[in-house]
N, CA and C atoms as a LAMMPS dump frame, in Angstrom:
ITEM: TIMESTEP
0
ITEM: NUMBER OF ATOMS
198
ITEM: BOX BOUNDS ff ff ff
-5.0000000000000000e+02 5.0000000000000000e+02
-5.0000000000000000e+02 5.0000000000000000e+02
-5.0000000000000000e+02 5.0000000000000000e+02
ITEM: ATOMS id mol type element x y z
1 1 1 N -5.474 10.43 16.62
2 1 2 C -5.287 10.151 15.213
3 1 3 C -5.29 11.464 14.452
4 2 1 N -4.311 11.643 13.588
5 2 2 C -4.237 12.873 12.817
6 2 3 C -5.197 12.821 11.626
7 3 1 N -5.547 13.994 11.15
8 3 2 C -6.461 14.091 10.008
9 3 3 C -5.72 13.775 8.716
10 4 1 N -6.441 13.206 7.766
11 4 2 C -5.86 12.931 6.452
12 4 3 C -5.716 14.246 5.698
13 5 1 N -4.604 14.388 4.963
14 5 2 C -4.412 15.63 4.222
15 5 3 C -5.241 15.621 2.93
16 6 1 N -5.201 16.725 2.212
17 6 2 C -6.049 16.89 1.022
18 6 3 C -5.659 15.937 -0.107
19 7 1 N -4.459 15.379 -0.069
20 7 2 C -3.996 14.496 -1.136
21 7 3 C -4.293 13.024 -0.883
22 8 1 N -4.731 12.68 0.309
23 8 2 C -4.899 11.272 0.693
24 8 3 C -5.779 10.505 -0.298
25 9 1 N -6.991 10.98 -0.521
26 9 2 C -7.911 10.257 -1.412
27 9 3 C -7.433 10.274 -2.853
28 10 1 N -6.801 11.367 -3.286
29 10 2 C -6.279 11.453 -4.642
30 10 3 C -5.201 10.397 -4.862
31 11 1 N -4.286 10.271 -3.915
32 11 2 C -3.223 9.278 -4.021
33 11 3 C -3.812 7.865 -3.98
34 12 1 N -4.75 7.639 -3.092
35 12 2 C -5.381 6.319 -2.971
36 12 3 C -6.068 5.918 -4.282
37 13 1 N -6.819 6.815 -4.863
38 13 2 C -7.525 6.538 -6.119
39 13 3 C -6.521 6.284 -7.251
40 14 1 N -5.455 7.088 -7.302
41 14 2 C -4.441 6.911 -8.348
42 14 3 C -3.762 5.544 -8.227
43 15 1 N -3.45 5.13 -7.013
44 15 2 C -2.842 3.81 -6.808
45 15 3 C -3.786 2.698 -7.259
46 16 1 N -5.056 2.809 -6.887
47 16 2 C -6.039 1.793 -7.265
48 16 3 C -6.217 1.721 -8.787
49 17 1 N -6.171 2.863 -9.465
50 17 2 C -6.287 2.879 -10.931
51 17 3 C -5.105 2.18 -11.596
52 18 1 N -3.963 2.172 -10.929
53 18 2 C -2.77 1.499 -11.446
54 18 3 C -2.661 0.065 -10.931
55 19 1 N -3.788 -0.49 -10.454
56 19 2 C -3.892 -1.875 -9.983
57 19 3 C -3.1 -2.181 -8.714
58 20 1 N -2.89 -1.161 -7.884
59 20 2 C -2.313 -1.392 -6.565
60 20 3 C -3.451 -1.777 -5.631
61 21 1 N -3.175 -2.663 -4.708
62 21 2 C -4.158 -3.031 -3.696
63 21 3 C -3.798 -2.301 -2.404
64 22 1 N -4.745 -1.529 -1.889
65 22 2 C -4.522 -0.823 -0.626
66 22 3 C -4.625 -1.855 0.494
67 23 1 N -3.548 -2.03 1.225
68 23 2 C -3.514 -3.042 2.285
69 23 3 C -3.764 -2.448 3.669
70 24 1 N -3.452 -1.183 3.841
71 24 2 C -3.635 -0.519 5.134
72 24 3 C -4.037 0.932 4.91
73 25 1 N -5.059 1.378 5.621
74 25 2 C -5.514 2.771 5.518
75 25 3 C -6.158 3.193 6.83
76 26 1 N -5.415 3.61 7.808
77 26 2 C -3.959 3.711 7.941
78 26 3 C -3.364 2.439 8.544
79 27 1 N -2.04 2.385 8.57
80 27 2 C -1.305 1.328 9.255
81 27 3 C -0.731 1.929 10.529
82 28 1 N -1.076 1.351 11.662
83 28 2 C -0.581 1.851 12.946
84 28 3 C 0.034 0.705 13.732
85 29 1 N 1.146 0.981 14.4
86 29 2 C 1.759 -0.02 15.266
87 29 3 C 2.649 0.66 16.289
88 30 1 N 3.009 -0.087 17.333
89 30 2 C 3.862 0.434 18.391
90 30 3 C 5.242 -0.192 18.287
91 31 1 N 6.275 0.655 18.285
92 31 2 C 7.637 0.154 18.358
93 31 3 C 8.011 -0.134 19.803
94 32 1 N 7.635 0.792 20.689
95 32 2 C 7.808 0.642 22.131
96 32 3 C 6.561 1.228 22.783
97 33 1 N 6.512 1.2 24.102
98 33 2 C 5.367 1.805 24.8
99 33 3 C 5.239 3.289 24.48
100 34 1 N 6.357 3.956 24.27
101 34 2 C 6.346 5.398 24.042
102 34 3 C 6.395 5.792 22.568
103 35 1 N 6.767 4.879 21.703
104 35 2 C 6.908 5.199 20.279
105 35 3 C 5.834 4.479 19.475
106 36 1 N 4.908 5.282 18.947
107 36 2 C 3.839 4.756 18.111
108 36 3 C 4.011 5.31 16.699
109 37 1 N 3.793 4.465 15.702
110 37 2 C 3.992 4.847 14.308
111 37 3 C 2.652 4.757 13.584
112 38 1 N 2.37 5.764 12.762
113 38 2 C 1.155 5.767 11.942
114 38 3 C 1.55 6.117 10.518
115 39 1 N 1.239 5.219 9.61
116 39 2 C 1.537 5.413 8.192
117 39 3 C 0.21 5.567 7.473
118 40 1 N 0.111 6.575 6.599
119 40 2 C -1.17 6.884 5.953
120 40 3 C -1.709 5.758 5.093
121 41 1 N -0.895 5.198 4.209
122 41 2 C -1.354 4.144 3.298
123 41 3 C -0.304 3.065 3.166
124 42 1 N -0.761 1.843 3.093
125 42 2 C 0.094 0.732 2.708
126 42 3 C -0.49 0.158 1.428
127 43 1 N 0.351 -0.174 0.472
128 43 2 C -0.138 -0.698 -0.802
129 43 3 C 0.823 -1.75 -1.319
130 44 1 N 0.277 -2.685 -2.092
131 44 2 C 1.113 -3.681 -2.73
132 44 3 C 0.629 -3.907 -4.148
133 45 1 N 1.543 -4.354 -4.985
134 45 2 C 1.208 -4.649 -6.377
135 45 3 C 1.891 -5.948 -6.746
136 46 1 N 1.123 -6.882 -7.266
137 46 2 C 1.681 -8.139 -7.724
138 46 3 C 2.103 -7.997 -9.178
139 47 1 N 3.283 -8.452 -9.462
140 47 2 C 3.788 -8.425 -10.825
141 47 3 C 3.82 -9.871 -11.314
142 48 1 N 3.128 -10.134 -12.408
143 48 2 C 3.028 -11.498 -12.9
144 48 3 C 3.704 -11.64 -14.259
145 49 1 N 4.027 -12.86 -14.56
146 49 2 C 4.607 -13.176 -15.865
147 49 3 C 3.746 -14.255 -16.514
148 50 1 N 3.708 -14.244 -17.836
149 50 2 C 2.908 -15.23 -18.551
150 50 3 C 3.731 -15.821 -19.687
151 51 1 N 3.668 -17.15 -19.797
152 51 2 C 4.345 -17.85 -20.88
153 51 3 C 3.507 -19.063 -21.254
154 52 1 N 3.232 -19.233 -22.512
155 52 2 C 2.422 -20.355 -22.99
156 52 3 C 1.096 -20.459 -22.243
157 53 1 N 0.466 -19.338 -22.06
158 53 2 C -0.836 -19.243 -21.391
159 53 3 C -0.8 -19.683 -19.923
160 54 1 N 0.371 -19.705 -19.329
161 54 2 C 0.504 -20.028 -17.906
162 54 3 C 0.992 -18.773 -17.193
163 55 1 N 0.31 -18.431 -16.13
164 55 2 C 0.698 -17.246 -15.368
165 55 3 C 1.428 -17.666 -14.1
166 56 1 N 2.396 -16.875 -13.721
167 56 2 C 3.082 -17.096 -12.454
168 56 3 C 3.366 -15.747 -11.812
169 57 1 N 3.353 -15.742 -10.509
170 57 2 C 3.658 -14.526 -9.78
171 57 3 C 5.162 -14.361 -9.72
172 58 1 N 5.657 -13.279 -10.262
173 58 2 C 7.096 -13.07 -10.34
174 58 3 C 7.633 -12.267 -9.163
175 59 1 N 6.85 -11.327 -8.703
176 59 2 C 7.366 -10.441 -7.662
177 59 3 C 6.218 -9.736 -6.975
178 60 1 N 6.469 -9.27 -5.785
179 60 2 C 5.485 -8.476 -5.058
180 60 3 C 6.188 -7.228 -4.556
181 61 1 N 5.586 -6.094 -4.808
182 61 2 C 6.147 -4.817 -4.37
183 61 3 C 5.25 -4.24 -3.275
184 62 1 N 5.851 -3.883 -2.164
185 62 2 C 5.115 -3.281 -1.053
186 62 3 C 5.67 -1.876 -0.812
187 63 1 N 4.751 -0.928 -0.598
188 63 2 C 5.151 0.444 -0.305
189 63 3 C 4.276 0.977 0.815
190 64 1 N 4.851 1.839 1.599
191 64 2 C 4.122 2.518 2.657
192 64 3 C 4.31 3.999 2.478
193 65 1 N 3.207 4.727 2.526
194 65 2 C 3.208 6.159 2.255
195 65 3 C 2.957 6.923 3.542
196 66 1 N 3.884 7.798 3.877
197 66 2 C 3.755 8.597 5.103
198 66 3 C 2.925 9.817 4.864
């Protein structure tokens, strides 16, 4: 496992302040036996809409940070 760079926690905190939910820290998976992928952060943000005091989930944005 590689070490986190100096910006990792800064980026994570900034995302959380903007109401992003950190979903993976880190995200690791195998594409094949020989190819393994490691992504530093996974985050998602729900975008909601409100009308007449009723809320509904309009969209979900997912991002992965290398």
